[in-house]
C-alpha positions as CSV (number, residue, x, y, z in Angstrom):
1,M,0.0,0.0,0.0
2,T,1.4,3.4,-0.9
3,Q,1.5,6.4,1.4
4,T,-1.3,8.1,-0.6
5,D,-3.5,5.0,-0.3
6,A,-3.0,4.9,3.4
7,H,-4.1,8.5,3.8
8,Q,-7.1,7.9,1.6
9,G,-8.1,4.9,3.8
10,N,-7.7,7.0,7.0
11,P,-9.3,10.4,6.6
12,G,-8.1,11.5,10.0
13,V,-4.5,11.5,8.9
14,T,-3.1,14.7,7.4
15,P,-1.1,14.1,4.2
16,T,2.6,14.9,4.6
17,R,4.2,17.2,2.1
18,S,7.2,16.1,0.1
19,L,10.5,17.8,0.5
20,S,10.2,19.4,-3.0
21,D,6.8,20.9,-2.1
22,R,8.2,22.3,1.2
23,L,11.1,23.9,-0.6
24,K,8.6,25.7,-2.9
25,D,6.8,27.2,0.0
26,P,7.0,31.1,-0.3
27,A,7.2,31.3,3.4
28,L,10.9,30.3,3.1
29,L,11.5,33.6,1.4
30,L,11.2,35.2,4.9
31,I,14.3,33.5,6.2
32,P,17.0,35.8,4.7
33,A,15.3,39.0,5.9
34,F,14.7,37.6,9.4
35,A,18.2,36.2,9.6
36,F,19.7,39.6,8.7
37,L,17.4,41.6,11.1
38,G,18.0,39.0,13.8
39,F,21.8,39.6,13.6
40,M,21.9,43.3,12.8
41,Y,18.9,44.6,14.6
42,L,17.5,42.3,17.4
43,L,20.8,40.9,18.7
44,P,22.3,44.4,19.3
45,L,19.1,45.6,21.1
46,V,19.1,42.5,23.3
47,D,22.8,43.1,24.1
48,L,22.0,46.7,24.9
49,M,19.4,45.7,27.4
50,Q,21.6,43.1,29.0
51,T,24.4,45.7,29.4
52,S,22.0,48.2,31.0
53,V,21.2,45.7,33.9
54,E,24.7,44.4,34.6
55,G,25.1,46.8,37.6
56,D,24.9,45.8,41.2
57,P,22.0,45.6,41.8
58,W,20.7,45.2,38.3
59,W,18.5,48.2,38.4
60,A,21.2,50.6,39.6
61,D,21.8,52.4,36.3
62,L,18.1,52.5,35.4
63,K,17.4,54.0,38.8
64,R,20.1,56.6,38.3
65,V,18.6,57.7,35.0
66,L,15.2,58.2,36.6
67,S,16.4,59.7,39.9
68,V,18.8,62.3,38.5
69,P,16.8,65.5,37.8
70,L,18.8,66.3,34.7
71,Y,17.7,63.2,32.9
72,F,14.2,62.9,34.4
73,D,13.3,66.5,33.5
74,S,14.7,65.9,30.0
75,L,12.4,62.8,29.7
76,V,9.3,64.8,30.8
77,R,10.4,67.6,28.4
78,T,10.7,65.2,25.5
79,M,7.2,63.9,26.1
80,N,5.8,67.4,26.3
81,I,7.5,68.5,23.1
82,A,6.5,65.3,21.3
83,L,2.9,65.8,22.4
84,T,2.8,69.4,21.4
85,V,4.3,68.7,18.0
86,A,1.8,65.9,17.4
87,L,-1.1,68.2,18.3
88,L,0.2,71.0,16.0
89,C,0.6,68.6,13.1
90,A,-3.0,67.3,13.6
91,L,-4.4,70.9,13.8
92,I,-2.7,72.2,10.7
93,G,-2.4,68.9,8.8
94,Y,-6.1,68.3,8.5
95,P,-6.8,71.4,6.3
96,A,-3.9,70.4,4.1
97,A,-5.2,66.9,3.7
98,L,-8.7,68.3,2.9
99,L,-7.2,70.5,0.2
100,I,-5.5,67.5,-1.5
101,Q,-8.7,65.5,-1.3
102,R,-11.0,68.3,-2.7
103,T,-8.8,69.5,-5.6
104,K,-8.7,67.7,-8.9
105,G,-6.4,67.1,-11.8
106,I,-3.0,68.9,-12.1
107,T,-3.9,71.1,-9.1
108,Q,-4.2,68.1,-6.9
109,V,-0.9,66.7,-8.1
110,L,0.9,70.1,-7.5
111,V,-0.6,70.5,-4.0
112,A,0.2,66.9,-3.0
113,M,3.8,67.3,-4.3
114,A,4.3,70.6,-2.5
115,I,3.2,69.0,0.8
116,I,4.7,65.5,0.5
117,L,7.9,66.2,-1.5
118,P,9.7,67.9,1.5
119,Y,9.3,64.7,3.5
120,F,11.8,62.9,1.2
121,I,14.4,65.6,1.8
122,A,16.8,65.0,4.6
123,I,15.8,66.2,8.0
124,L,19.2,67.8,8.4
125,I,18.7,69.9,5.2
126,R,15.2,71.0,6.2
127,T,16.4,72.0,9.7
128,Y,19.3,73.9,8.1
129,A,16.7,75.7,6.0
130,W,15.0,76.9,9.1
131,M,18.3,78.1,10.6
132,V,18.7,80.3,7.5
133,L,15.1,81.5,7.6
134,L,15.1,82.4,11.3
135,G,18.7,83.8,11.4
136,R,19.5,87.4,12.2
137,N,20.2,88.0,8.5
138,G,17.3,85.8,7.4
139,P,14.2,86.9,5.5
140,I,11.9,86.8,8.5
141,N,14.0,89.2,10.5
142,K,14.6,91.5,7.5
143,F,10.9,91.6,6.7
144,A,10.0,92.3,10.3
145,V,12.4,95.2,10.4
146,W,11.2,96.5,7.0
147,I,7.6,96.7,8.1
148,G,8.6,98.3,11.4
149,A,7.7,95.4,13.7
150,F,11.3,95.5,15.1
151,D,13.9,98.2,15.2
152,E,16.7,95.7,14.7
153,P,16.9,91.9,14.1
154,I,16.0,89.8,17.1
155,G,17.0,86.2,18.1
156,L,14.5,83.8,16.7
157,L,16.7,80.8,17.1
158,F,17.7,78.6,20.0
159,N,14.4,78.6,21.9
160,R,11.4,76.3,22.4
161,G,9.4,78.0,19.7
162,S,12.0,77.4,17.0
163,V,12.2,73.7,18.1
164,L,8.5,73.3,17.8
165,L,8.3,75.0,14.5
166,G,11.2,73.0,13.0
167,M,9.9,69.6,14.3
168,T,6.4,70.3,13.2
169,A,7.5,71.3,9.7
170,V,9.6,68.1,9.5
171,L,6.9,65.7,10.7
172,L,3.9,67.4,9.2
173,P,3.9,65.3,5.9
174,I,3.4,62.1,8.0
175,M,0.2,63.5,9.5
176,V,-1.1,64.8,6.1
177,L,-0.5,61.4,4.5
178,S,-2.3,59.6,7.3
179,I,-5.3,61.9,7.3
180,Y,-5.5,61.9,3.5
181,S,-5.5,58.1,3.5
182,S,-8.7,58.2,5.6
183,L,-10.3,60.9,3.6
184,S,-9.7,59.0,0.3
185,R,-11.5,56.0,1.6
186,L,-14.7,57.9,2.5
187,D,-17.9,57.6,0.4
188,P,-18.6,61.2,-0.9
189,A,-22.3,60.3,-0.7
190,L,-22.2,60.5,3.1
191,L,-21.5,64.2,3.1
192,R,-24.0,64.9,0.3
193,A,-26.6,63.1,2.3
194,A,-25.8,65.1,5.5
195,M,-26.1,68.4,3.5
196,A,-29.3,67.2,1.8
197,N,-30.8,66.6,5.3
198,G,-30.2,70.2,6.4
199,A,-26.8,69.9,8.0
200,G,-24.6,73.0,7.5
201,P,-20.9,72.6,6.3
202,L,-19.6,72.8,9.8
203,A,-22.2,70.4,11.3
204,A,-21.5,67.9,8.4
205,F,-17.8,68.1,9.2
206,W,-18.2,67.7,12.9
207,R,-20.8,64.9,12.8
208,V,-19.8,63.0,9.7
209,L,-16.4,63.8,8.3
210,L,-14.3,64.1,11.5
211,P,-15.7,61.0,13.3
212,L,-15.0,58.9,10.2
213,T,-11.5,60.1,9.8
214,L,-10.5,60.0,13.4
215,P,-8.7,56.6,12.9
216,G,-6.4,58.4,10.4
217,V,-5.9,61.3,12.7
218,G,-5.1,59.0,15.5
219,A,-2.6,56.9,13.5
220,G,-0.9,60.1,12.3
221,F,-0.8,61.5,15.8
222,L,0.9,58.4,17.2
223,L,3.3,58.1,14.3
224,V,4.4,61.8,14.8
225,F,4.6,61.4,18.6
226,V,6.7,58.2,18.4
227,Q,9.0,59.8,15.8
228,A,9.3,63.0,17.9
229,L,10.4,61.0,21.0
230,G,13.7,60.1,19.4
231,F,14.4,63.4,17.7
232,F,18.0,64.6,17.9
233,I,19.0,66.6,14.8
234,T,16.4,69.4,14.9
235,P,16.4,70.2,18.6
236,S,20.2,70.1,18.6
237,L,20.4,72.8,15.9
238,L,17.3,75.0,16.7
239,G,17.0,74.6,20.5
240,G,18.8,76.2,23.5
241,P,20.1,74.7,26.7
242,G,16.5,74.5,28.1
243,D,15.3,72.5,25.1
244,M,17.5,69.4,25.4
245,M,15.6,66.3,24.5
246,F,16.4,62.9,25.9
247,A,18.1,61.6,22.7
248,M,20.6,64.4,22.9
249,H,21.8,63.2,26.3
250,I,22.5,59.8,24.8
251,T,24.7,61.3,22.0
252,Q,26.5,63.5,24.5
253,Q,27.2,60.7,26.9
254,A,28.4,58.6,23.9
255,D,31.0,61.3,23.1
256,S,32.3,61.4,26.7
257,I,33.9,58.8,28.9
258,T,31.0,57.1,30.6
259,G,31.0,53.9,32.6
260,E,29.5,51.0,30.7
261,G,25.9,50.4,31.7
262,F,24.7,54.0,32.4
263,L,24.8,55.0,28.7
264,Q,23.0,51.8,27.7
265,A,20.4,52.5,30.5
266,L,19.7,55.9,29.0
267,A,19.0,54.2,25.6
268,V,16.9,51.5,27.2
269,V,14.7,54.1,29.0
270,L,14.0,55.8,25.7
271,L,13.4,52.5,23.9
272,V,11.0,51.2,26.6
273,L,9.0,54.5,26.5
274,T,8.7,54.3,22.8
275,L,7.6,50.6,22.9
276,V,5.0,51.3,25.6
277,V,3.5,54.1,23.5
278,V,3.4,51.8,20.5
279,A,1.9,48.9,22.5
280,V,-0.9,51.0,23.9
281,A,-1.6,52.5,20.5
282,G,-1.6,49.0,18.9
283,R,-4.1,47.9,21.5
284,F,-6.7,50.4,20.4
285,L,-5.8,51.1,16.7
286,G,-4.1,47.8,15.8
287,F,-0.4,47.7,14.9
288,E,-1.3,48.2,11.2
289,F,-1.1,51.9,11.8
290,I,2.7,51.6,11.7
291,W,2.8,50.6,8.0
292,G,-0.5,52.2,6.9
293,G,-2.5,49.0,6.7
294,E,-6.1,48.6,7.6
295,R,-7.1,46.9,10.8
296,K,-9.4,43.8,10.3
297,A,-12.8,44.5,11.6
298,P,-14.0,42.3,14.4
299,M,-16.6,39.7,13.8
300,P,-20.1,41.2,14.4
301,K,-21.9,39.9,17.5
302,A,-25.2,38.1,17.1
303,R,-28.1,40.5,17.1
304,E,-30.3,40.3,20.2
305,T,-33.9,39.4,19.6
306,V,-35.2,41.9,22.1
307,D,-34.2,45.5,21.8
308,R,-33.1,46.9,25.1
309,P,-33.9,50.5,25.9
310,K,-31.1,52.9,25.5
311,P,-29.8,54.6,28.6
312,A,-31.1,58.1,29.2
313,R,-28.9,60.9,28.2
314,G,-28.3,63.1,31.2
315,G,-24.5,63.3,31.6
316,I,-22.4,66.4,31.8
317,K,-21.2,65.9,28.2
318,E,-24.7,65.6,26.8
319,T,-25.9,68.6,28.7
320,L,-23.0,70.8,27.5
321,A,-23.6,69.5,23.9
322,D,-27.3,70.3,24.0
323,R,-27.0,73.7,25.7
324,I,-23.8,75.0,24.2
325,G,-22.4,72.8,21.4
326,W,-25.4,72.3,19.2
327,P,-26.6,76.0,19.3
328,M,-23.0,77.0,18.4
329,L,-22.9,74.6,15.5
330,R,-26.3,75.7,14.3
331,G,-25.1,79.3,14.4
332,L,-21.9,78.6,12.6
333,G,-23.8,76.3,10.2
334,A,-25.7,79.3,9.0
335,L,-22.6,80.8,7.5
336,N,-22.0,80.5,3.8
337,A,-20.2,77.3,2.7
338,R,-17.5,79.4,1.1
339,W,-16.3,80.5,4.5
340,G,-15.3,76.9,5.2
341,E,-13.8,76.4,1.8
342,W,-11.6,79.6,2.0
343,T,-10.6,78.7,5.6
344,V,-9.3,75.3,4.3
345,R,-7.5,77.0,1.4
346,V,-5.8,79.7,3.5
347,L,-4.6,77.2,6.2
348,A,-3.4,74.8,3.5
349,I,-1.5,77.5,1.7
350,C,0.1,78.5,5.0
351,V,1.1,74.8,5.4
352,I,2.6,74.7,1.9
353,A,4.5,77.9,2.4
354,T,5.9,76.6,5.7
355,L,7.2,73.4,4.0
356,V,8.4,74.8,0.7
357,L,9.6,78.4,1.3
358,P,12.6,77.4,3.6
359,I,13.9,75.1,0.8
360,I,13.5,77.8,-1.9
361,V,15.3,80.3,0.3
362,V,18.3,77.9,0.8
363,M,18.4,77.2,-3.0
364,I,18.6,81.0,-3.7
365,I,21.3,81.5,-1.1
366,S,23.4,78.9,-2.8
367,F,24.0,81.3,-5.6
368,S,25.1,84.1,-3.3
369,K,28.5,85.8,-3.9
370,A,28.8,86.8,-0.2
371,S,30.9,84.8,2.2
372,Y,28.1,84.7,4.8
373,L,24.5,83.7,4.9
374,T,22.2,86.6,3.9
375,F,18.9,86.8,2.1
376,P,18.3,88.1,-0.4
377,P,21.8,87.9,-1.8
378,T,23.3,91.3,-2.8
379,E,25.1,89.6,-5.7
380,Y,24.9,86.2,-7.4
381,S,27.6,83.9,-8.6
382,L,28.6,80.2,-8.9
383,R,31.6,80.5,-6.6
384,W,30.3,78.2,-3.9
385,Y,29.4,75.5,-6.5
386,E,32.9,75.8,-7.8
387,K,34.2,75.4,-4.3
388,F,32.1,72.4,-3.6
389,F,33.1,70.5,-6.8
390,S,36.8,71.4,-6.4
391,D,37.0,70.5,-2.7
392,R,38.5,67.0,-2.2
393,N,36.8,66.5,1.2
394,W,33.3,67.3,-0.1
395,M,33.7,65.2,-3.2
396,S,35.1,62.3,-1.3
397,A,32.1,62.5,1.1
398,F,29.7,62.6,-1.9
399,W,31.2,59.5,-3.5
400,N,31.2,57.7,-0.2
401,S,27.5,58.4,0.3
402,L,26.7,57.4,-3.2
403,F,28.6,54.1,-3.0
404,I,27.1,53.2,0.4
405,A,23.6,54.1,-0.7
406,I,23.8,51.9,-3.8
407,M,25.0,49.0,-1.7
408,S,22.3,49.6,1.0
409,A,19.6,49.9,-1.6
410,G,20.8,46.5,-3.1
411,I,20.6,44.8,0.3
412,S,17.3,46.4,1.2
413,V,15.6,45.5,-2.0
414,T,16.9,42.0,-2.1
415,L,15.9,41.1,1.4
416,G,12.8,43.3,1.5
417,A,11.3,42.1,-1.8
418,T,11.8,38.5,-0.9
419,A,10.3,39.0,2.5
420,A,7.3,40.8,0.9
421,M,6.8,37.8,-1.4
422,G,6.9,35.5,1.6
423,I,4.3,37.6,3.5
424,V,1.9,38.1,0.6
425,R,2.2,34.8,-1.3
426,S,2.5,32.3,1.6
427,S,-0.3,30.9,3.8
428,I,1.9,31.2,6.9
429,R,0.1,32.0,10.2
430,G,0.6,35.2,12.1
431,K,1.3,37.5,9.1
432,S,0.5,40.6,11.1
433,T,3.1,39.7,13.7
434,L,5.7,38.9,11.1
435,M,4.9,42.2,9.3
436,L,5.2,44.0,12.6
437,L,8.7,42.5,13.2
438,L,9.8,43.5,9.7
439,V,8.7,47.1,10.0
440,S,9.6,47.6,13.7
441,P,12.9,49.3,12.9
442,I,10.8,52.3,11.9
443,I,9.7,52.9,15.5
444,V,13.1,52.4,17.3
445,P,14.8,55.7,18.0
446,P,17.8,56.0,15.7
447,V,20.1,57.0,18.6
448,V,19.2,53.8,20.4
449,L,19.8,51.7,17.3
450,G,23.1,53.4,16.6
451,L,24.3,52.9,20.1
452,S,23.3,49.2,20.1
453,L,25.0,48.6,16.7
454,Y,28.3,50.3,17.8
455,S,29.1,47.3,20.2
456,L,28.4,44.8,17.4
457,F,30.5,46.7,14.9
458,L,33.4,46.9,17.4
459,K,33.3,43.1,17.9
460,F,33.4,42.4,14.1
461,D,35.7,45.3,13.1
462,M,33.0,46.9,11.0
463,V,33.3,50.5,12.2
464,G,33.9,52.9,9.3
465,T,33.6,50.3,6.6
466,Y,31.4,50.5,3.5
467,W,29.7,47.2,4.0
468,G,29.1,48.0,7.7
469,L,27.4,51.3,7.0
470,A,25.4,49.9,4.1
471,A,24.2,47.0,6.2
472,A,23.3,49.4,9.1
473,H,21.4,51.7,6.7
474,S,19.5,48.6,5.3
475,I,17.9,48.1,8.7
476,G,15.7,51.1,8.0
477,G,15.6,50.5,4.2
478,I,14.1,47.0,4.5
479,P,10.8,48.2,6.1
480,I,10.4,50.7,3.3
481,V,10.8,48.1,0.6
482,V,8.6,45.5,2.4
483,V,5.7,48.0,2.6
484,I,6.0,49.2,-1.0
485,V,6.5,45.7,-2.6
486,A,3.8,44.1,-0.5
487,A,1.3,46.7,-1.7
488,A,2.4,46.1,-5.3
489,L,2.1,42.3,-4.9
490,Q,-1.4,42.6,-3.5
491,G,-2.4,44.4,-6.7
492,V,-1.3,41.5,-8.9
493,D,-4.1,39.3,-10.3
494,R,-3.3,35.8,-8.9
495,R,-5.2,34.2,-11.8
496,L,-2.4,35.3,-14.1
497,E,0.2,33.5,-12.0
498,Q,-2.0,30.4,-11.6
499,G,-2.7,30.3,-15.4
500,A,1.0,30.3,-16.1
501,A,1.7,27.6,-13.6
502,V,-1.1,25.4,-15.0
503,H,0.5,25.6,-18.4
504,G,3.7,24.2,-17.1
505,A,5.8,27.3,-16.1
506,S,8.1,26.7,-13.2
507,P,7.8,29.1,-10.1
508,L,10.9,30.9,-11.2
509,T,9.5,31.4,-14.7
510,V,6.1,32.6,-13.3
511,F,7.9,35.2,-11.2
512,R,10.2,36.3,-14.1
513,K,7.5,36.4,-16.8
514,V,4.3,37.4,-14.8
515,T,5.0,38.7,-11.3
516,L,8.1,40.7,-11.9
517,P,6.7,42.8,-14.8
518,A,3.5,43.5,-12.7
519,I,5.4,44.7,-9.6
520,A,8.1,46.5,-11.5
521,P,6.6,50.0,-10.8
522,G,6.5,49.3,-7.1
523,L,10.0,47.7,-7.1
524,G,11.4,50.8,-8.9
525,A,9.9,53.0,-6.2
526,A,11.3,50.8,-3.5
527,V,14.8,51.0,-5.0
528,F,14.6,54.8,-5.2
529,F,13.4,55.3,-1.6
530,A,15.8,52.8,-0.1
531,F,18.6,54.6,-1.9
532,L,17.4,57.9,-0.7
533,H,17.0,56.6,2.9
534,S,20.7,55.6,3.0
535,F,22.0,58.6,1.1
536,D,20.4,60.9,3.8
537,E,21.1,58.8,6.9
538,L,23.0,60.7,9.6
539,V,22.3,59.4,13.1
540,L,23.6,55.8,12.5
541,T,26.5,57.2,10.6
542,L,27.5,59.4,13.6
543,F,27.9,56.3,15.7
544,L,29.4,53.9,13.1
545,S,31.7,56.0,10.9
546,S,35.4,56.6,11.5
547,P,37.6,59.7,11.0
548,R,38.6,58.4,7.6
549,M,35.0,57.6,6.5
550,K,33.0,60.8,5.9
551,T,29.6,60.8,4.2
552,L,27.8,63.8,2.8
553,P,25.3,64.2,5.7
554,L,28.3,63.8,8.2
555,M,30.2,66.6,6.5
556,L,27.1,68.7,6.4
557,W,26.5,68.1,10.1
558,G,30.0,69.1,11.0
559,D,30.0,72.3,9.1
560,I,26.5,73.3,10.3
561,N,27.8,73.0,13.9
562,Y,31.0,74.9,13.4
563,Q,30.6,77.2,10.4
564,L,27.8,78.5,8.4
565,N,28.6,79.4,4.8
566,P,26.8,79.1,1.4
567,V,28.6,75.8,0.6
568,L,26.1,74.2,2.9
569,A,23.3,75.7,0.8
570,V,25.0,74.2,-2.3
571,V,24.9,70.7,-0.7
572,S,21.3,71.2,0.3
573,T,20.3,72.4,-3.2
574,L,22.0,69.4,-4.8
575,E,20.2,67.0,-2.5
576,V,16.9,68.6,-3.3
577,L,17.6,68.4,-7.0
578,L,18.5,64.7,-6.5
579,V,15.1,64.0,-4.9
580,V,13.1,66.0,-7.5
581,G,15.1,64.5,-10.4
582,G,14.5,61.0,-9.1
583,I,10.8,61.5,-8.8
584,I,10.6,63.0,-12.3
585,L,12.5,60.1,-13.7
586,A,10.2,57.7,-11.9
587,R,7.0,59.4,-13.2
588,P,6.6,56.9,-16.1
589,V,6.9,54.1,-13.6
590,F,4.3,55.6,-11.3
591,A,2.1,56.4,-14.3
592,R,2.3,52.8,-15.4
593,A,1.3,51.6,-11.9
594,R,-1.8,53.8,-11.9
595,A,-2.7,52.6,-15.4
596,D,-2.4,49.0,-14.3
597,T,-4.7,49.6,-11.3
């Protein structure tokens, strides 16, 4: 009797899969990515945690972090700043998302590009742009003096206001994208039905639009808050002594002679705080908010046969709503609908100006003939471009960044694309958990990751090496690739792959002839954004580079801290042109993706 006959005779026995069938399981494609992340990402974090509790007693260093007023106050300040930035992004990001959703055609494309494009420009460059804009010789001070608001330029930098402004401008596109994602999924008929039943524009917004988009607002709020907790670059350049955030203490202690354990304890406190926030958010929103996925709706409960009476409304909230809220809404609802439309437009234009104008100012300054930063330039020339291209240090840093970014993009795309195939095409259990592990580097503060990697790099002599930096940058590049390629794979018609397989095509042939052409647009986008992520990476490079290995962001960081001259504007302009040029070149790919869908 054969094995198949035995299984047919005993229905309770599950047929065993042959070795060749197991080797064809797409779930095996997850192994390379998890092996890489296990060694380069999880292992260093575990080692960091172990080092933080090696004191006697084990909680000594952690207790010191929380008991010293300098660090405890900084932790509270970090949470306050992060919360304020998240609130500001939500308040001014909603009108911007509404404007994108309500415009059409080329206008919508231009508005979306103006809001989203700055997100792909390095944080360091956007922060430098605000340093120029808020400087004593910057356009804001000059305009204020010109209109008579001030008799002379005042100090607009190095205070809490400049930190909040810079961080809000940097993180605002995340909020806009999250809210727009919710708006784009709404049925327009809902608003039309509300208006047809007598609701004014404000009432329709308050009772229909806002409640339905609250998940998007909440997801954006949490993403901004988590990102802001680990901010280091912007508060370092725009803030004063009273604006030090917790991540800045980690970098300062890393540069000084500190006993092993306390430095790691600082990082662990920040990591635990971040993970607790994400865990609480995941409990209510689902962890899908991290990568922009939709939470699966729970199974509906069985409907009761007897309708129970609803509890009477007599609470404080209901009373305030009936006596104050609703009369106010009815009064405001009597206003012409154009008031709301123009309010959205004005606020959105202010948002666009906040995101775009600093970059335009920096690009203009790069053509200045003066030896110092001033706007507008008194004379124009290409002297600083000539200095950049003739300077051996700057060009060496540029080629280092380019080479590392190419290697990092190759690693990220190879591992991320195969992992995406394993997630989407396999029937493995716990896909949400696996996806969470793959994208989790997004939520880990970069200073924590950089510090944990430093010990690993020392053990394996990887500090200041091309492959070491490329691998470190790939930790953040893999989640980008996984999210983009997984979305592209979900848009592929499985019947095309099944039809090719039925006609005798091998799995490799099916992928090469059917799947790969279908996901090529998404794969091209993944390559570009993985390259850009590595090219702009600064924080990990600060921890893992060597005096002989300088990248472009590292050179830019050094010069911003010690000298401000138009060469920095040249570097910023070239990076902006790189981003814009890459997106323009990728337009045919994106257009093909839209046509396919």
